[in-house]
C-alpha positions in Angstrom: -38.0 -24.6 6.7 -39.0 -21.0 6.3 -41.5 -19.8 8.9 -44.2 -17.8 7.1 -46.1 -17.1 10.3 -43.7 -14.4 11.7 -42.7 -11.0 10.5 -39.4 -10.6 8.6 -37.9 -7.3 7.7 -38.1 -6.6 4.0 -34.5 -5.3 4.2 -33.5 -8.9 4.8 -35.9 -10.7 2.5 -36.0 -8.3 -0.5 -33.6 -5.3 -0.4 -30.3 -5.3 1.5 -27.2 -7.4 0.5 -26.1 -10.4 2.5 -22.8 -8.5 3.0 -24.5 -5.6 4.8 -26.9 -8.0 6.7 -23.9 -9.8 8.1 -22.4 -6.5 9.4 -25.5 -6.1 11.6 -25.9 -9.8 12.4 -25.7 -11.4 15.9 -22.6 -13.3 14.9 -20.8 -10.1 14.0 -21.9 -8.3 17.0 -21.0 -10.8 19.7 -17.8 -12.0 18.1 -16.8 -8.3 18.2 -17.8 -8.2 21.9 -15.3 -11.1 22.3 -12.5 -9.4 20.2 -12.9 -6.4 22.5 -12.7 -8.6 25.6 -9.5 -10.2 24.1 -8.0 -6.7 23.4 -8.8 -5.6 27.0 -7.3 -8.7 28.6 -4.2 -8.6 26.5 -3.6 -4.9 27.2 -4.2 -5.3 30.9 -1.8 -8.3 31.0 0.9 -6.4 29.1 0.5 -3.4 31.4 1.2 -5.6 34.4 -2.0 -7.2 35.8 -0.6 -10.5 37.1 -4.0 -12.2 37.4 -4.2 -12.4 33.6 -1.9 -14.9 31.9 -0.9 -15.6 28.2 -2.8 -18.9 28.5 -6.0 -17.1 29.4 -5.7 -14.7 26.5 -4.9 -17.6 24.1 -8.1 -19.4 25.3 -10.1 -16.3 24.7 -8.7 -15.8 21.2 -9.4 -19.4 20.3 -13.1 -19.0 21.1 -13.9 -15.7 19.6 -16.3 -17.2 17.0 -17.4 -20.1 19.1 -20.7 -18.6 20.3 -23.4 -20.8 21.8 -26.4 -18.5 21.1 -28.9 -20.9 22.8 -26.9 -20.8 26.0 -26.6 -17.0 25.8 -30.4 -16.8 25.3 -31.0 -18.9 28.4 -28.6 -16.7 30.4 -30.3 -13.5 29.2 -33.7 -14.8 30.3 -32.2 -15.5 33.7 -30.1 -12.4 34.1 -32.2 -9.9 32.1 -28.9 -8.4 30.9 -27.5 -9.1 27.4 -23.9 -8.2 28.1 -23.6 -10.3 31.2 -25.3 -13.1 29.5 -22.6 -13.1 26.9 -19.9 -12.7 29.6 -21.2 -16.0 31.1 -21.5 -17.6 27.7 -17.9 -16.7 26.9 -16.7 -17.9 30.3 -18.6 -21.2 29.7 -16.3 -22.1 26.8 -13.2 -20.4 28.3 -13.1 -21.8 31.8 -9.5 -20.8 32.4 -10.2 -17.1 31.5 -13.7 -17.0 33.0 -12.7 -14.9 36.0 -11.0 -12.1 34.1 -13.4 -11.5 31.2 -14.7 -7.9 31.2 -12.3 -7.0 34.0 -12.8 -3.3 35.0 -15.2 -2.6 32.2 -18.8 -1.6 32.0 -21.4 -2.8 29.5 -20.8 0.1 27.1 -17.2 -1.0 26.7 -18.4 -3.8 24.5 -21.7 -2.4 23.5 -20.6 1.1 22.3 -17.3 0.1 20.9 -19.0 -2.7 18.9 -21.5 -0.2 17.6 -18.7 2.1 16.4 -16.8 -0.9 14.8 -20.0 -2.0 13.0 -20.7 1.5 11.7 -17.2 1.7 10.4 -17.5 -1.6 8.6 -20.9 -0.6 7.2 -19.6 2.7 6.0 -16.8 0.9 4.1 -19.5 -1.0 2.2 -21.5 2.2 1.5 -18.3 4.0 0.4 -17.4 1.2 -2.1 -20.8 1.1 -3.6 -21.1 4.9 -3.8 -17.8 5.1 -5.7 -19.1 2.6 -8.2 -22.4 4.5 -8.7 -20.4 7.7 -9.3 -18.2 5.8 -11.8 -21.3 4.6 -13.7 -22.8 8.1 -13.9 -19.5 9.6 -14.9 -19.2 7.1 -17.8 -22.8 8.0 -18.8 -22.1 11.7 -18.7 -19.0 11.3 -20.8 -20.8 9.3 -23.4 -23.7 11.8 -23.8 -21.9 15.0 -23.1 -22.6 16.4 -26.6 -26.2 15.2 -27.0 -28.6 18.2 -26.8 -31.8 17.8 -24.8 -34.5 20.0 -23.3 -33.7 21.4 -20.0 -36.4 22.4 -17.5 -37.0 25.1 -15.0 -40.3 24.8 -13.0 -40.7 21.6 -15.1 -41.3 23.9 -18.1 -39.0 23.8 -21.2 -36.0 26.1 -20.8 -32.7 26.6 -22.6 -31.3 23.3 -23.9 -28.6 21.4 -22.0 -27.1 18.0 -22.9 -27.9 14.6 -21.6 -24.4 14.3 -20.2 -24.5 17.7 -18.5 -27.7 16.7 -16.6 -25.9 13.5 -15.5 -23.2 15.6 -13.9 -25.8 17.2 -11.7 -26.6 13.8 -10.3 -23.0 12.9 -10.0 -22.0 16.1 -8.3 -24.5 15.6 -5.5 -23.2 12.1 -4.9 -19.6 13.5 -4.8 -20.8 15.8 -2.0 -22.2 12.8 -0.2 -18.9 11.0 -0.7 -17.0 13.9 0.9 -19.3 13.9 3.9 -19.0 10.1 4.2 -15.2 10.2 4.1 -15.2 13.0 6.7 -17.2 11.0 9.1 -15.3 7.8 8.5 -12.0 9.6 9.2 -13.5 11.2 12.4 -14.9 8.0 13.8 -13.2 7.0 17.1 -13.7 4.2 19.6 -15.3 4.9 23.0 -12.4 3.1 24.7 -12.8 2.0 28.3 -14.3 5.0 30.1 -16.2 3.3 32.9 -19.6 3.8 34.3 -19.7 7.6 34.2 -16.7 8.2 31.9 -14.2 8.8 34.7 -12.3 5.5 34.3 -12.5 5.1 38.1 -12.4 1.3 38.0 -9.2 1.3 36.0 -7.7 3.7 38.5 -8.4 1.0 41.1 -6.9 -1.8 38.9 -3.7 0.1 38.1 -3.2 1.7 41.5 -3.9 5.3 40.2 -1.4 5.1 37.3 -2.8 7.6 34.8 -0.2 6.8 32.1 -1.0 3.1 32.2 -4.7 3.8 31.8 -4.0 6.0 28.8 -1.7 3.3 27.3 -4.5 0.7 27.9 -6.9 2.8 25.8 -4.4 3.3 23.0 -3.5 -0.4 22.9 -7.2 -1.4 22.6 -7.8 1.2 19.9 -4.8 0.0 17.9 -5.9 -3.7 18.1 -9.4 -2.8 16.9 -8.1 -0.8 13.9 -8.5 2.8 15.2 -6.0 5.5 15.8 -7.8 7.1 18.7 -10.6 7.0 21.2 -13.0 9.8 22.1 -11.3 12.3 24.4 -14.1 12.5 26.9 -17.4 10.8 27.4 -20.1 9.9 29.9 -20.8 6.2 30.0 -21.5 6.1 26.3 -20.0 7.8 23.3 -21.9 10.9 22.3 -25.1 10.0 20.5 -24.4 12.8 18.2 -22.0 10.4 16.5 -25.0 8.3 15.4 -26.8 11.4 14.3 -23.9 12.6 12.2 -23.5 9.3 10.5 -27.2 8.9 9.8 -27.3 12.4 8.4 -24.7 11.3 5.8 -26.9 8.3 4.9 -29.8 10.8 4.7 -27.8 12.9 2.3 -27.1 9.9 0.1 -30.8 9.2 0.1 -31.6 12.8 -0.9 -29.2 12.5 -3.9 -30.5 9.2 -5.0 -34.1 10.3 -4.7 -33.4 13.3 -6.9 -31.9 11.0 -9.5 -34.7 8.6 -9.4 -37.4 11.2 -9.6 -35.7 12.8 -12.7 -35.4 9.4 -14.3 -39.1 8.7 -13.6 -40.0 11.9 -15.3 -37.7 11.2 -18.3 -39.3 7.8 -18.6 -42.7 9.5 -18.9 -41.3 11.7 -21.6 -39.9 8.5 -23.3 -36.5 10.1 -23.5 -34.8 7.7 -21.1 -35.7 4.7 -19.0 -34.3 2.3 -16.5 -33.2 -1.2 -17.7 -36.2 -3.5 -18.4 -35.7 -7.3 -18.2 -36.7 -9.5 -21.0 -39.6 -11.2 -19.1 -40.4 -8.3 -16.7 -44.0 -7.4 -16.3 -44.8 -3.7 -16.0 -48.4 -4.0 -14.9 -50.7 -6.9 -14.0 -53.6 -5.3 -15.9 -51.8 -3.4 -18.7 -49.3 -5.6 -20.6 -47.9 -2.7 -22.6 -46.6 -0.8 -19.6 -43.0 -0.3 -18.7 -43.2 1.2 -15.2 -40.0 2.7 -13.6 -40.3 0.3 -10.7 -36.6 0.4 -9.7 -36.5 4.2 -9.7 -39.7 4.2 -7.7 -38.1 1.8 -5.2 -35.2 4.2 -4.9 -37.6 7.0 -4.2 -39.5 5.0 -1.7 -36.5 3.7 0.3 -34.9 7.2 0.2 -38.0 8.7 1.8 -37.6 6.1 4.6 -33.9 7.0 5.2 -34.5 10.8 5.1 -37.2 10.5 7.8 -35.0 8.0 9.8 -32.4 10.7 10.4 -34.8 12.2 13.0 -34.4 9.1 15.2 -30.7 9.6 16.2 -31.3 13.4 16.3 -34.0 13.0 19.0 -31.9 10.4 20.8 -28.9 12.6 20.9 -30.9 15.6 22.1 -32.7 13.7 24.9 -29.8 11.9 26.6 -29.7 12.9 30.3 -26.3 13.7 31.9 -23.8 10.8 31.6 -26.4 8.4 30.0 -30.0 7.1 29.9 -31.2 3.9 28.4 -33.9 5.4 26.2 -31.4 5.3 23.4 -30.9 1.6 23.2 -34.1 0.2 21.6 -34.3 3.1 19.2 -30.7 3.0 18.1 -30.7 -0.7 17.5 -33.4 -0.2 14.8 -32.6 3.2 13.5 -28.8 2.8 12.8 -29.1 -0.8 11.5 -32.0 -0.1 9.2 -30.6 3.2 8.0 -27.5 1.3 6.7 -29.6 -1.6 5.3 -31.8 0.8 3.5 -29.0 2.8 1.9 -27.3 -0.4 1.0 -30.5 -1.4 -0.8 -30.7 2.0 -2.5 -27.1 1.8 -3.8 -27.7 -1.7 -5.0 -30.5 -0.4 -7.2 -28.5 2.6 -8.2 -25.7 0.3 -9.3 -28.1 -1.7 -11.4 -29.9 1.2 -12.9 -27.0 3.5 -13.7 -25.2 0.6 -15.4 -27.9 0.2 -18.0 -29.8 3.5 -18.5 -31.6 3.4 -21.9 -31.5 6.5 -24.0 -33.8 7.3 -26.9 -31.9 9.9 -29.0 -34.6 10.4 -31.7 -37.3 11.1 -29.0 -35.0 13.5 -27.3 -34.2 15.3 -30.6 -37.9 15.5 -31.6 -39.0 16.9 -28.2 -36.3 19.5 -28.4 -37.0 20.5 -32.0 -40.7 21.1 -31.1 -39.6 23.7 -28.5 -36.5 25.1 -30.2 -38.2 27.8 -32.2 -39.3 29.5 -29.0 -35.8 29.4 -27.7 -34.3 30.7 -30.9 -36.5 33.8 -31.0 -33.7 36.0 -29.5 -31.3 34.9 -32.2 -34.0 35.5 -34.9 -34.7 39.0 -33.5 -31.0 39.9 -33.5 -30.6 38.8 -37.2 -33.6 40.9 -38.1 -32.2 43.9 -36.3 -29.0 43.5 -38.3 -31.1 43.8 -41.4 -32.5 47.1 -40.2 -35.5 46.1 -38.0 -36.5 47.9 -34.8 -35.6 45.7 -31.8 -38.6 46.8 -29.6 -41.1 46.4 -32.4 -39.7 43.0 -33.3 -39.8 41.9 -29.7 -43.5 42.7 -29.4 -44.3 40.9 -32.7 -42.4 37.8 -31.5 -44.4 37.9 -28.3 -47.7 37.9 -30.3 -46.5 35.2 -32.7 -45.3 33.0 -29.8 -48.6 33.3 -27.9 -50.5 32.4 -31.1 -48.2 29.4 -31.8 -48.6 28.3 -28.2 -52.4 28.4 -28.6 -52.1 26.1 -31.7 -50.2 23.6 -29.7 -52.2 23.7 -26.5 -55.7 24.5 -27.7 -55.8 22.8 -31.1 -53.2 20.0 -30.5 -51.3 21.1 -33.5 -47.6 21.5 -34.3 -45.4 24.5 -33.5 -45.9 26.9 -36.4 -43.8 29.8 -35.0 -41.2 29.6 -37.7 -43.9 29.9 -40.4 -45.5 32.9 -38.7 -42.2 34.8 -38.4 -41.1 34.0 -41.9 -44.5 35.3 -43.2 -44.1 38.6 -41.3 -42.3 41.1 -43.5 -41.1 43.1 -40.5 -38.5 40.4 -39.9 -37.1 40.3 -43.4 -36.0 36.7 -43.0 -36.9 33.5 -44.9 -38.0 30.2 -43.4 -34.8 28.6 -44.7 -32.7 31.2 -42.9 -34.6 30.5 -39.7 -34.3 26.7 -40.0 -30.5 27.1 -40.5 -30.4 28.7 -37.1 -32.3 25.8 -35.5 -29.3 23.6 -34.7 -29.7 22.3 -31.2 -25.9 22.0 -30.6 -25.7 25.8 -31.0 -27.9 26.4 -28.0 -26.3 24.3 -25.3 -23.7 26.8 -24.3 -20.6 25.3 -22.5 -22.4 22.2 -21.5 -20.1 19.7 -23.3 -17.0 21.5 -22.0 -18.5 21.7 -18.5 -18.9 17.9 -18.5 -15.3 17.4 -19.6 -14.0 19.9 -16.9 -16.1 18.4 -14.2 -15.1 14.8 -15.0 -11.4 15.6 -15.4 -11.1 17.9 -12.4 -13.4 16.3 -9.8 -14.5 12.8 -10.7 -11.6 11.1 -12.3 -9.2 11.9 -9.4 -11.7 10.3 -7.0 -12.0 7.2 -9.2 -8.3 7.0 -9.6 -7.8 7.1 -5.9 -10.3 4.3 -5.5 -9.5 2.2 -8.6 -9.1 -1.0 -6.6 -12.9 -1.1 -5.8 -14.2 -0.2 -9.3 -16.2 -2.6 -11.4 -18.9 -3.6 -9.0 -22.3 -4.6 -10.4 -25.6 -5.5 -8.7 -28.1 -8.1 -9.8 -31.6 -7.5 -8.4 -33.8 -10.4 -7.6 -37.0 -8.2 -7.4 
């Protein structure tokens, strides 16, 4: 029965996927400890340590997932050491191998290597979901590449763009995050078995000073755990800059998603676009008519958490003393795990929202047409100059007419009458019909449609093609 009297992380109860929660679970962590102990014992045996037998290694392998957590908890209370508690727990179910578990290693052999493995597996999930968000936005950009809409600088109407072109801005930032993510994934290396201060002194004792065997041992462990290398040098731990670099990538993803969600929230206010809205969804407990952008707001909220969380591993990396201090441990358990859980949650929402963005073309067109006369003034002026007008005089007249038309809109709540004002001014020698023929939004979007095509073809589609096996993921949200 659920216990409602203790705190539970919202990442587990509301936001993060079960898949990501498993990656940071106790079962995953301590079964990985055991896989590392198996890899160590096997490599030591193969390199000539006679006290380790095939039978012992087989026993260890058979019990990798057979973890008695209650026994481990009792051992930790007694020993005040989590790694040694699990050494004893493993030995309890592997009596033949009990005496060779953790041979030559220090706690960081299992602790740090497990952390690296967990980050690698978590990054694979983030990578897959990020690819699918990019695919959703790319499809959206392609669909709406030709649809003119108002663009904004300083949140004030500026030259038109297209709905699809704006979507490429969101997509491009996520592509930048993908590049950073893949770089860190490719750079990730195991700690290996470096010993208490990184000198591998205990292994020098085990292997009678044979440097080559110790290097082989590390390579064999890395290979068994799915890595092509270990870090070249370390103290007792891998450099905590690794955590900082990885969390910075997560922070970058959060930045991009926050930018998208804030834009979508503004567009929903403009009634141009909105996030999907479920049939029975309630927007407000007090105002039944409301359709609040609750999912985009949640993206913004969780992104803020992730961006701030990048400071945790940064301070941890910057305050480690010499070969190691333990002030990293408690902080890193929380910061790394919850950074990944939060970004997983963000990408789940992004998958859901980007798969069903609602667009209102008539509203977009109407809002653009209200502002277009201001944006067409340069074209109108050029046409009038061709008819014999003076450019400088016409420029001043347009400024005066524009200010007057703006006053009608802002002070009187009226419609934009700039076209009527210019048509009525004989200095322009132009009719209202001639001006209205110029007010075609598609003529004001520059190369936006072609930019969308070029961007998708040259940058996005190659990425999607290279990752075609993971495409098609969707996310259903329970809240």
